[in-house]
N, C-alpha and C positions, 0 to 999 in steps of 0.2 A: 813216356812210361812213368807211372806213379812211383815215387820213391818211398821206401819204407821209413816209417817214423818211429823212433824209439824214445820213450819218455822215462826219465830217471825220477824215482821216488826214494827219499831217505826212510829207512825203517823206523818204527817207533822206539822210544826210549823205554817203554814199559810194556806190559802184557796186554794192553788194550789196543787191539788191532782194527777196531771198527772203522775209524776214519781212514786208515791206510787202505783197507780192502774196499771201502766205498769209493775211494779215489781211483783204485784200479778199474772198477766197473765204469766210473764216469769217463775216464780216459779212453777206455776201450770203445765206449759208445760214441765218443767224439772223433774217433779215427786212428787212435794209436795202434800200431802193429805189434809193438813189443814194449814190455816194462822192464827197465833196468833197475837193479836194486843195489845201492851202495853198501859197502862192507864197513860199518862203523866209521864213517867219515870223521876226519879230524882226530882220529884215535880215541873217540869216545864211544863206549859200548852201546850198541843198539841190537834189536832183534836180528837173528842170524840171516844173512842174505840168501844162503843156499836153501834153508828151510822155507823161507818165504817164496823163493822162486818156485820151489816144488808145489807149494800150496796154490799159488796163483795159476800155474800151468794146469793143475788138476781141477781146480774149482771154477776157473773163469775162462778156460779155453783160449788163452792168449799166450803168445811166445814170451818167455822170460830170459833175461840175461843177468845172472848174478855176478856182481863184482867179487873177486877174491883177492885179498891182500896177502902179502908175504910177512906182514908184521906180526900176526897173532898165532900162526900155526907152524908147526914143524913138518917135516916130510910126511910122517905118519898121518898127522891130522889132515894135511892137504889131500893126500891120497884118499882118506876116508871120506872127505867131503865130495870129492869127484866121483867116487863110487856111488855114494848116496844120490847125487844128482843123476847119474846115468840110470840108476834103478827107477827114478821118478820121471824118466823120459825128458830130462833137461840136458841138452847136449851142446850148449854153447856157454862160454864164460868169458868175462873180461878180467884179465890178470893184470894187477898193478902192484907195485912194491908197497905202497901204503903210506899214509901220513904218519909222522912220529907221534908217540904218546905225548900228551900235553905235559909241560914241565912240572906243573903242580901235582901230577899223578905218578911221576916216575919213581917215587919211593915205594909205591905199592904195586905198580904194574910194570912188568918187564917185557919189552918187545922180544920177538924171536928173530925175524929176518934171516932165516936159514937160507932163503933164496932171494934173488932179485927177480923182477918180472920176467926177464928173458930166460933166466935159469928155470923158473917155474913153467914157462912155455915149453922149454925143451923137455922137462920132466913129463909134462902132459902129453907132448907128442910121443914120447916113448911109451906111455901108457896107451895111447891110441894104437900103437903098433903091436903091443904085447898083451893088453888086458881087455880093452873095451871092444864089445861086439859092434857098437856104432861109435865112430870117432867123434871127439869133441871138435867144434869149431872154436878156435882160440883167437880172441881179440885183445888188443892192448890199447893204451892211451897215447895220444900224441899231443904235445903241448905246442900249439901253433903260435903261442905268445912268448916262447922262449927267446931270451935275449940273443943267444947264439944259436940261431935255428939250424945252421948247417950241422952242428954237433947233435942237435935233437934228431935230425934226419939220419945221421950215422947210427944213432941208437935204434931208430925205427927200422933201419935196414937189418941191423943185427937181430932185432926181434922177429922180423920176417924170416930170417935164416933159422931162427929157433922154432918156428912153427906157427907164428901168428899169421892169420889170413887177412886181417884188417885192423883198423884203428877207429876209435872214437876221439874226436878232437876236443880240445878246450874251446870255449865259446869265441865266436867271431864278433868282437866288439870294437874293432879298430881297422883302418885300412892296412896296417902292417900285418895283422892276422889274416886278412883276406889274401894278401900277396903270398904269405907263407903257405896258406892252404893251396894256392895254385901251384906253388913249387912242389909241395908234397904230392899233388896229383901227377906231376911230371916225373917224379923220382920213384915213388913207391908203386908197387905192383898190386897191392891188396885193396880190399874194400875200405872206403872212407865214409864214416858218418860225421857230418859237419855239426859242430856244437852250436847250440842256440840257447842263450840264457836271458830271460826277460828281466832286465833291471827294473826295480819297482819304485825307486825314489832317488832323489839326489843324494841323500845320505847313504843309500845302498851303493850307488855308483862310486862314491868317494871311498867307502869302506873296502869294496872289492879291489879298487886300484891300489890301496895302500897296505892291505892286509892279507889278501888271498893269493898265494903263489899260483902262477899259471893263468891269471886273468889280467887282462889289460883293457881298460875302458878308455876310449878316446875322449879328448877334451870336448869335442863336438857333442857327444852323447851326454856327458855330464852336464853340460850347459842346458840341454833340452829340458832337464828335470828341475832346473832352478825355480823355486817358488811355485811349484805345481802341487795341487791337491792330490790325494790318493787316487781319486777317480781319473783325474787328468794324467797322472803318472802311469796308471794301468793302461790307459788308451795309448800312450806313447810306447809302452812296453809291447803291446799287441802290434802296433804299426811297425816298430823296429824289428820285431821278430819275424814278421811276414816279409819285410824288406830283406832281411838277412837270408831267409830261406830262398828268396828269389835270386839274390846275388851269388850264393854259394852253390846253387843247384847244378851249374854246369860242371863243377869240380868234385862233386860228391855222389855217392851211391844211395845216401839216405840222410835223414836229419836226426840229430840227437838233442832233444829238448830236456832242459834241467829245471825242475820245479822249485821255485823259490818260496821259502817260508810257508809251505803247505797251501799255497794259493792255487788250488786245483781248478777253481772256476776260471781263473785267468788262463790256465794252461788249456782248458777245453775250448775256450774262445780262440786261442791261437791255433790250436789243432784244426778247428772248423775252418778257419780262414785259409790256412795253408793247404788243407785237403781240397777246399773249393778251388783254390788257385791251381792246384796240381791237376784237377779234373777238367779244366777249361781247355 
C-alpha cells in the first residue's frame, strides 16, 4: 500500500508568498499528499501557519497540516485559531509546545506557554466533544533522537491518552534513531510519520549535530559529505533520503519530509524517487 507523504514548508518571513505557493504546487505535482506548515520555527515570526493552511487547502486542493505551538497563544487565541481552521475545512493539526524565543529578542517578545502540547491536545479533544461538528485529528511530535528515549515514549503515551492519534518523528539520520523508531512502533498505538531530512552539505551535517535539538547525524553520514560539491552533496541527499524511506517503511504509516533551505527542486526529486519506489 502506498504510504502518505507529508512535506514540511517554513512560511515566509514577509508578505511575499509567491515562492511559498509555487513550492506548494511543485510539491503536489511531484507526489506530496499533504503540506505541513511550521509555526514560527525557532521562535522567529513568520506568516501564520493556520491562515496559510486554509489558503493552500482552498486554492490548491491538497491536504494541509498546520503546526500550532503553545508559545505564542493563550487559551482564547488557540480556540479562535481552531475555530477558524474548522470553518475553512482544515480538520487536522500538529500540536507542539514550541521553540523558545531567541535570547536576543526576549526583552521585546514575551512567550505565553499557557499549555504544554499534551494539555493543548486535551483541550482540543474537549472541543471535539463539545464544539466542533467535525472533530480534529490531533497529531504530535516524537523525538526519536532523544538521549533518554524511554522517557520520550512515556511522554508520547501521555499524549495519546490526551487525544493525539499519531506522531511526526524527528529525522532518521543514525542507526540509533532507526532502532528508536522500531521501538516506538511496538509501543505506541497511533499513526507514525517517519521523519526524513535531506542533509545538503558537510557544513549542514555538522551544524545539525551541534546546534539543533532533536537531530542526530551519524558520523558515517557526515563523512559522506566531506569535500563534496553542491551537486554531489545533493545527489547524496537524494540517495540517503530514498534509502531512509525504504528502511523506515516497515515501521511507519507515512513519510514526513522536511525541506531544507527552500530547496524545493531537491524535494521534488526525492518525492519522485520515493513515489516511484512505492509504486513498484
